[in-house]
PDB file of N, CA, C and O in Angstrom:
ATOM      1  N   UNK A   1     111.299 112.190  77.567  1.00  0.00           N
ATOM      2  CA  UNK A   1     111.930 111.718  78.808  1.00  0.00           C
ATOM      3  C   UNK A   1     112.571 110.356  78.579  1.00  0.00           C
ATOM      4  O   UNK A   1     112.100 109.559  77.767  1.00  0.00           O
ATOM      5  N   UNK A   2     113.644 110.108  79.304  1.00  0.00           N
ATOM      6  CA  UNK A   2     114.296 108.807  79.208  1.00  0.00           C
ATOM      7  C   UNK A   2     113.515 107.796  80.026  1.00  0.00           C
ATOM      8  O   UNK A   2     112.634 108.152  80.808  1.00  0.00           O
ATOM      9  N   UNK A   3     113.848 106.544  79.834  1.00  0.00           N
ATOM     10  CA  UNK A   3     113.173 105.476  80.577  1.00  0.00           C
ATOM     11  C   UNK A   3     113.395 105.648  82.073  1.00  0.00           C
ATOM     12  O   UNK A   3     112.482 105.445  82.874  1.00  0.00           O
ATOM     13  N   UNK A   4     114.623 106.027  82.442  1.00  0.00           N
ATOM     14  CA  UNK A   4     114.970 106.165  83.859  1.00  0.00           C
ATOM     15  C   UNK A   4     114.129 107.252  84.515  1.00  0.00           C
ATOM     16  O   UNK A   4     113.621 107.066  85.620  1.00  0.00           O
ATOM     17  N   UNK A   5     113.979 108.397  83.830  1.00  0.00           N
ATOM     18  CA  UNK A   5     113.175 109.491  84.376  1.00  0.00           C
ATOM     19  C   UNK A   5     111.740 109.042  84.597  1.00  0.00           C
ATOM     20  O   UNK A   5     111.139 109.327  85.633  1.00  0.00           O
ATOM     21  N   UNK A   6     111.195 108.330  83.604  1.00  0.00           N
ATOM     22  CA  UNK A   6     109.826 107.839  83.716  1.00  0.00           C
ATOM     23  C   UNK A   6     109.718 106.869  84.877  1.00  0.00           C
ATOM     24  O   UNK A   6     108.766 106.928  85.655  1.00  0.00           O
ATOM     25  N   UNK A   7     110.690 105.975  84.996  1.00  0.00           N
ATOM     26  CA  UNK A   7     110.689 104.987  86.069  1.00  0.00           C
ATOM     27  C   UNK A   7     110.723 105.676  87.427  1.00  0.00           C
ATOM     28  O   UNK A   7     109.976 105.312  88.335  1.00  0.00           O
ATOM     29  N   UNK A   8     111.599 106.678  87.562  1.00  0.00           N
ATOM     30  CA  UNK A   8     111.712 107.410  88.823  1.00  0.00           C
ATOM     31  C   UNK A   8     110.398 108.086  89.161  1.00  0.00           C
ATOM     32  O   UNK A   8     109.958 108.056  90.310  1.00  0.00           O
ATOM     33  N   UNK A   9     109.772 108.696  88.167  1.00  0.00           N
ATOM     34  CA  UNK A   9     108.503 109.374  88.398  1.00  0.00           C
ATOM     35  C   UNK A   9     107.459 108.364  88.880  1.00  0.00           C
ATOM     36  O   UNK A   9     106.700 108.646  89.807  1.00  0.00           O
ATOM     37  N   UNK A  10     107.422 107.195  88.254  1.00  0.00           N
ATOM     38  CA  UNK A  10     106.476 106.150  88.654  1.00  0.00           C
ATOM     39  C   UNK A  10     106.754 105.707  90.081  1.00  0.00           C
ATOM     40  O   UNK A  10     105.826 105.555  90.875  1.00  0.00           O
ATOM     41  N   UNK A  11     108.028 105.499  90.414  1.00  0.00           N
ATOM     42  CA  UNK A  11     108.400 105.090  91.771  1.00  0.00           C
ATOM     43  C   UNK A  11     107.957 106.139  92.783  1.00  0.00           C
ATOM     44  O   UNK A  11     107.423 105.799  93.840  1.00  0.00           O
ATOM     45  N   UNK A  12     108.176 107.410  92.464  1.00  0.00           N
ATOM     46  CA  UNK A  12     107.784 108.490  93.368  1.00  0.00           C
ATOM     47  C   UNK A  12     106.280 108.496  93.584  1.00  0.00           C
ATOM     48  O   UNK A  12     105.808 108.673  94.707  1.00  0.00           O
ATOM     49  N   UNK A  13     105.524 108.299  92.499  1.00  0.00           N
ATOM     50  CA  UNK A  13     104.066 108.258  92.618  1.00  0.00           C
ATOM     51  C   UNK A  13     103.649 107.088  93.496  1.00  0.00           C
ATOM     52  O   UNK A  13     102.739 107.214  94.315  1.00  0.00           O
ATOM     53  N   UNK A  14     104.312 105.957  93.326  1.00  0.00           N
ATOM     54  CA  UNK A  14     104.005 104.779  94.133  1.00  0.00           C
ATOM     55  C   UNK A  14     104.272 105.071  95.598  1.00  0.00           C
ATOM     56  O   UNK A  14     103.453 104.750  96.460  1.00  0.00           O
ATOM     57  N   UNK A  15     105.432 105.686  95.887  1.00  0.00           N
ATOM     58  CA  UNK A  15     105.774 106.019  97.265  1.00  0.00           C
ATOM     59  C   UNK A  15     104.728 106.967  97.860  1.00  0.00           C
ATOM     60  O   UNK A  15     104.275 106.769  98.988  1.00  0.00           O
ATOM     61  N   UNK A  16     104.349 107.998  97.094  1.00  0.00           N
ATOM     62  CA  UNK A  16     103.341 108.948  97.570  1.00  0.00           C
ATOM     63  C   UNK A  16     102.035 108.223  97.851  1.00  0.00           C
ATOM     64  O   UNK A  16     101.356 108.506  98.839  1.00  0.00           O
ATOM     65  N   UNK A  17     101.689 107.285  96.974  1.00  0.00           N
ATOM     66  CA  UNK A  17     100.451 106.526  97.152  1.00  0.00           C
ATOM     67  C   UNK A  17     100.510 105.714  98.440  1.00  0.00           C
ATOM     68  O   UNK A  17      99.547 105.680  99.205  1.00  0.00           O
ATOM     69  N   UNK A  18     101.653 105.058  98.676  1.00  0.00           N
ATOM     70  CA  UNK A  18     101.824 104.256  99.894  1.00  0.00           C
ATOM     71  C   UNK A  18     101.723 105.143 101.127  1.00  0.00           C
ATOM     72  O   UNK A  18     101.027 104.811 102.086  1.00  0.00           O
ATOM     73  N   UNK A  19     102.428 106.283 101.092  1.00  0.00           N
ATOM     74  CA  UNK A  19     102.425 107.203 102.229  1.00  0.00           C
ATOM     75  C   UNK A  19     101.012 107.744 102.458  1.00  0.00           C
ATOM     76  O   UNK A  19     100.554 107.834 103.598  1.00  0.00           O
ATOM     77  N   UNK A  20     100.326 108.102 101.375  1.00  0.00           N
ATOM     78  CA  UNK A  20      98.954 108.600 101.495  1.00  0.00           C
ATOM     79  C   UNK A  20      98.054 107.564 102.146  1.00  0.00           C
ATOM     80  O   UNK A  20      97.290 107.888 103.055  1.00  0.00           O
ATOM     81  N   UNK A  21      98.138 106.322 101.689  1.00  0.00           N
ATOM     82  CA  UNK A  21      97.266 105.293 102.245  1.00  0.00           C
ATOM     83  C   UNK A  21      97.626 105.019 103.698  1.00  0.00           C
ATOM     84  O   UNK A  21      96.750 104.716 104.508  1.00  0.00           O
ATOM     85  N   UNK A  22      98.926 105.125 104.039  1.00  0.00           N
ATOM     86  CA  UNK A  22      99.324 104.966 105.441  1.00  0.00           C
ATOM     87  C   UNK A  22      98.740 106.095 106.284  1.00  0.00           C
ATOM     88  O   UNK A  22      98.274 105.870 107.400  1.00  0.00           O
ATOM     89  N   UNK A  23      98.771 107.310 105.739  1.00  0.00           N
ATOM     90  CA  UNK A  23      98.263 108.470 106.473  1.00  0.00           C
ATOM     91  C   UNK A  23      96.755 108.388 106.689  1.00  0.00           C
ATOM     92  O   UNK A  23      96.228 108.989 107.625  1.00  0.00           O
ATOM     93  N   UNK A  24      96.059 107.645 105.826  1.00  0.00           N
ATOM     94  CA  UNK A  24      94.604 107.535 105.954  1.00  0.00           C
ATOM     95  C   UNK A  24      94.216 106.445 106.939  1.00  0.00           C
ATOM     96  O   UNK A  24      93.060 106.372 107.356  1.00  0.00           O
ATOM     97  N   UNK A  25      95.161 105.600 107.315  1.00  0.00           N
ATOM     98  CA  UNK A  25      94.860 104.517 108.259  1.00  0.00           C
ATOM     99  C   UNK A  25      94.709 105.058 109.675  1.00  0.00           C
ATOM    100  O   UNK A  25      95.156 106.164 109.977  1.00  0.00           O
ATOM    101  N   UNK A  26      94.074 104.269 110.542  1.00  0.00           N
ATOM    102  CA  UNK A  26      93.953 104.682 111.943  1.00  0.00           C
ATOM    103  C   UNK A  26      95.330 104.898 112.558  1.00  0.00           C
ATOM    104  O   UNK A  26      96.299 104.231 112.197  1.00  0.00           O
ATOM    105  N   UNK A  27      95.397 105.839 113.489  1.00  0.00           N
ATOM    106  CA  UNK A  27      96.673 106.221 114.085  1.00  0.00           C
ATOM    107  C   UNK A  27      97.363 105.040 114.743  1.00  0.00           C
ATOM    108  O   UNK A  27      98.585 104.914 114.664  1.00  0.00           O
ATOM    109  N   UNK A  28      96.599 104.175 115.389  1.00  0.00           N
ATOM    110  CA  UNK A  28      97.184 103.029 116.091  1.00  0.00           C
ATOM    111  C   UNK A  28      97.958 102.152 115.114  1.00  0.00           C
ATOM    112  O   UNK A  28      99.063 101.698 115.411  1.00  0.00           O
ATOM    113  N   UNK A  29      97.370 101.921 113.955  1.00  0.00           N
ATOM    114  CA  UNK A  29      98.027 101.092 112.947  1.00  0.00           C
ATOM    115  C   UNK A  29      99.318 101.759 112.506  1.00  0.00           C
ATOM    116  O   UNK A  29     100.350 101.104 112.356  1.00  0.00           O
ATOM    117  N   UNK A  30      99.250 103.073 112.300  1.00  0.00           N
ATOM    118  CA  UNK A  30     100.430 103.802 111.835  1.00  0.00           C
ATOM    119  C   UNK A  30     101.534 103.734 112.882  1.00  0.00           C
ATOM    120  O   UNK A  30     102.700 103.541 112.540  1.00  0.00           O
ATOM    121  N   UNK A  31     101.178 103.891 114.154  1.00  0.00           N
ATOM    122  CA  UNK A  31     102.176 103.825 115.224  1.00  0.00           C
ATOM    123  C   UNK A  31     102.848 102.465 115.231  1.00  0.00           C
ATOM    124  O   UNK A  31     104.068 102.366 115.368  1.00  0.00           O
ATOM    125  N   UNK A  32     102.039 101.406 115.082  1.00  0.00           N
ATOM    126  CA  UNK A  32     102.590 100.050 115.054  1.00  0.00           C
ATOM    127  C   UNK A  32     103.579  99.900 113.907  1.00  0.00           C
ATOM    128  O   UNK A  32     104.650  99.314 114.069  1.00  0.00           O
ATOM    129  N   UNK A  33     103.212 100.435 112.749  1.00  0.00           N
ATOM    130  CA  UNK A  33     104.084 100.333 111.583  1.00  0.00           C
ATOM    131  C   UNK A  33     105.387 101.075 111.817  1.00  0.00           C
ATOM    132  O   UNK A  33     106.464 100.571 111.497  1.00  0.00           O
ATOM    133  N   UNK A  34     105.286 102.274 112.376  1.00  0.00           N
ATOM    134  CA  UNK A  34     106.486 103.067 112.645  1.00  0.00           C
ATOM    135  C   UNK A  34     107.395 102.314 113.603  1.00  0.00           C
ATOM    136  O   UNK A  34     108.605 102.246 113.390  1.00  0.00           O
ATOM    137  N   UNK A  35     106.816 101.746 114.661  1.00  0.00           N
ATOM    138  CA  UNK A  35     107.611 100.987 115.624  1.00  0.00           C
ATOM    139  C   UNK A  35     108.256  99.784 114.951  1.00  0.00           C
ATOM    140  O   UNK A  35     109.412  99.456 115.219  1.00  0.00           O
ATOM    141  N   UNK A  36     107.502  99.134 114.080  1.00  0.00           N
ATOM    142  CA  UNK A  36     108.037  97.975 113.367  1.00  0.00           C
ATOM    143  C   UNK A  36     109.228  98.394 112.514  1.00  0.00           C
ATOM    144  O   UNK A  36     110.272  97.744 112.536  1.00  0.00           O
ATOM    145  N   UNK A  37     109.068  99.492 111.754  1.00  0.00           N
ATOM    146  CA  UNK A  37     110.165  99.982 110.923  1.00  0.00           C
ATOM    147  C   UNK A  37     111.387 100.302 111.773  1.00  0.00           C
ATOM    148  O   UNK A  37     112.515  99.981 111.398  1.00  0.00           O
ATOM    149  N   UNK A  38     111.154 100.943 112.929  1.00  0.00           N
ATOM    150  CA  UNK A  38     112.263 101.305 113.807  1.00  0.00           C
ATOM    151  C   UNK A  38     112.975 100.055 114.307  1.00  0.00           C
ATOM    152  O   UNK A  38     114.205 100.008 114.333  1.00  0.00           O
ATOM    153  N   UNK A  39     112.204  99.039 114.704  1.00  0.00           N
ATOM    154  CA  UNK A  39     112.803  97.799 115.196  1.00  0.00           C
ATOM    155  C   UNK A  39     113.656  97.156 114.114  1.00  0.00           C
ATOM    156  O   UNK A  39     114.782  96.728 114.365  1.00  0.00           O
ATOM    157  N   UNK A  40     113.105  97.093 112.911  1.00  0.00           N
ATOM    158  CA  UNK A  40     113.836  96.494 111.790  1.00  0.00           C
ATOM    159  C   UNK A  40     115.118  97.273 111.537  1.00  0.00           C
ATOM    160  O   UNK A  40     116.187  96.688 111.360  1.00  0.00           O
ATOM    161  N   UNK A  41     115.002  98.619 111.521  1.00  0.00           N
ATOM    162  CA  UNK A  41     116.155  99.475 111.273  1.00  0.00           C
ATOM    163  C   UNK A  41     117.214  99.273 112.351  1.00  0.00           C
ATOM    164  O   UNK A  41     118.395  99.112 112.044  1.00  0.00           O
ATOM    165  N   UNK A  42     116.788  99.283 113.618  1.00  0.00           N
ATOM    166  CA  UNK A  42     117.724  99.068 114.725  1.00  0.00           C
ATOM    167  C   UNK A  42     118.397  97.711 114.586  1.00  0.00           C
ATOM    168  O   UNK A  42     119.605  97.585 114.784  1.00  0.00           O
ATOM    169  N   UNK A  43     117.610  96.701 114.246  1.00  0.00           N
ATOM    170  CA  UNK A  43     118.149  95.357 114.067  1.00  0.00           C
ATOM    171  C   UNK A  43     119.210  95.337 112.987  1.00  0.00           C
ATOM    172  O   UNK A  43     120.268  94.733 113.162  1.00  0.00           O
ATOM    173  N   UNK A  44     118.934  95.995 111.868  1.00  0.00           N
ATOM    174  CA  UNK A  44     119.904  96.046 110.775  1.00  0.00           C
ATOM    175  C   UNK A  44     121.172  96.756 111.215  1.00  0.00           C
ATOM    176  O   UNK A  44     122.280  96.313 110.912  1.00  0.00           O
ATOM    177  N   UNK A  45     121.002  97.877 111.943  1.00  0.00           N
ATOM    178  CA  UNK A  45     122.169  98.639 112.393  1.00  0.00           C
ATOM    179  C   UNK A  45     123.033  97.783 113.311  1.00  0.00           C
ATOM    180  O   UNK A  45     124.253  97.722 113.156  1.00  0.00           O
ATOM    181  N   UNK A  46     122.382  97.119 114.275  1.00  0.00           N
ATOM    182  CA  UNK A  46     123.113  96.267 115.208  1.00  0.00           C
ATOM    183  C   UNK A  46     123.834  95.157 114.467  1.00  0.00           C
ATOM    184  O   UNK A  46     125.003  94.873 114.732  1.00  0.00           O
ATOM    185  N   UNK A  47     123.137  94.539 113.549  1.00  0.00           N
ATOM    186  CA  UNK A  47     123.717  93.445 112.770  1.00  0.00           C
ATOM    187  C   UNK A  47     124.918  93.948 111.980  1.00  0.00           C
ATOM    188  O   UNK A  47     125.952  93.285 111.903  1.00  0.00           O
ATOM    189  N   UNK A  48     124.761  95.140 111.391  1.00  0.00           N
ATOM    190  CA  UNK A  48     125.816  95.740 110.589  1.00  0.00           C
ATOM    191  C   UNK A  48     127.036  96.033 111.450  1.00  0.00           C
ATOM    192  O   UNK A  48     128.163  95.747 111.046  1.00  0.00           O
ATOM    193  N   UNK A  49     126.822  96.602 112.637  1.00  0.00           N
ATOM    194  CA  UNK A  49     127.934  96.926 113.532  1.00  0.00           C
ATOM    195  C   UNK A  49     128.623  95.653 113.994  1.00  0.00           C
ATOM    196  O   UNK A  49     129.851  95.595 114.053  1.00  0.00           O
ATOM    197  N   UNK A  50     127.839  94.632 114.323  1.00  0.00           N
ATOM    198  CA  UNK A  50     128.403  93.351 114.739  1.00  0.00           C
ATOM    199  C   UNK A  50     129.227  92.753 113.624  1.00  0.00           C
ATOM    200  O   UNK A  50     130.296  92.190 113.862  1.00  0.00           O
ATOM    201  N   UNK A  51     128.731  92.874 112.407  1.00  0.00           N
ATOM    202  CA  UNK A  51     129.401  92.345 111.226  1.00  0.00           C
ATOM    203  C   UNK A  51     130.742  93.042 111.036  1.00  0.00           C
ATOM    204  O   UNK A  51     131.761  92.389 110.813  1.00  0.00           O
ATOM    205  N   UNK A  52     130.740  94.382 111.126  1.00  0.00           N
ATOM    206  CA  UNK A  52     131.976  95.150 110.964  1.00  0.00           C
ATOM    207  C   UNK A  52     132.965  94.792 112.064  1.00  0.00           C
ATOM    208  O   UNK A  52     134.144  94.561 111.795  1.00  0.00           O
ATOM    209  N   UNK A  53     132.478  94.747 113.317  1.00  0.00           N
ATOM    210  CA  UNK A  53     133.344  94.442 114.451  1.00  0.00           C
ATOM    211  C   UNK A  53     133.984  93.074 114.306  1.00  0.00           C
ATOM    212  O   UNK A  53     135.128  92.870 114.714  1.00  0.00           O
ATOM    213  N   UNK A  54     133.252  92.143 113.729  1.00  0.00           N
ATOM    214  CA  UNK A  54     133.728  90.772 113.590  1.00  0.00           C
ATOM    215  C   UNK A  54     134.904  90.688 112.618  1.00  0.00           C
ATOM    216  O   UNK A  54     135.785  89.841 112.770  1.00  0.00           O
ATOM    217  N   UNK A  55     134.911  91.575 111.617  1.00  0.00           N
ATOM    218  CA  UNK A  55     135.924  91.463 110.570  1.00  0.00           C
ATOM    219  C   UNK A  55     137.022  92.506 110.654  1.00  0.00           C
ATOM    220  O   UNK A  55     137.787  92.668 109.704  1.00  0.00           O
ATOM    221  N   UNK A  56     137.119  93.229 111.786  1.00  0.00           N
ATOM    222  CA  UNK A  56     138.175  94.239 111.890  1.00  0.00           C
ATOM    223  C   UNK A  56     139.469  93.613 112.362  1.00  0.00           C
ATOM    224  O   UNK A  56     140.473  94.309 112.510  1.00  0.00           O
TER     225      UNK A  56
END
């Protein structure tokens, strides 16, 4: 395998590990995290749209 393939496999395992540990946490914690991710994502989208609108 090439270095890139190995790296990708390692990254995937890391992601699975993170997701697994999140799934094992109490539901309340997971909900908070999901909401946090959504807020961050919405913030980025808004910022991105504002940025595009500013330079058109």
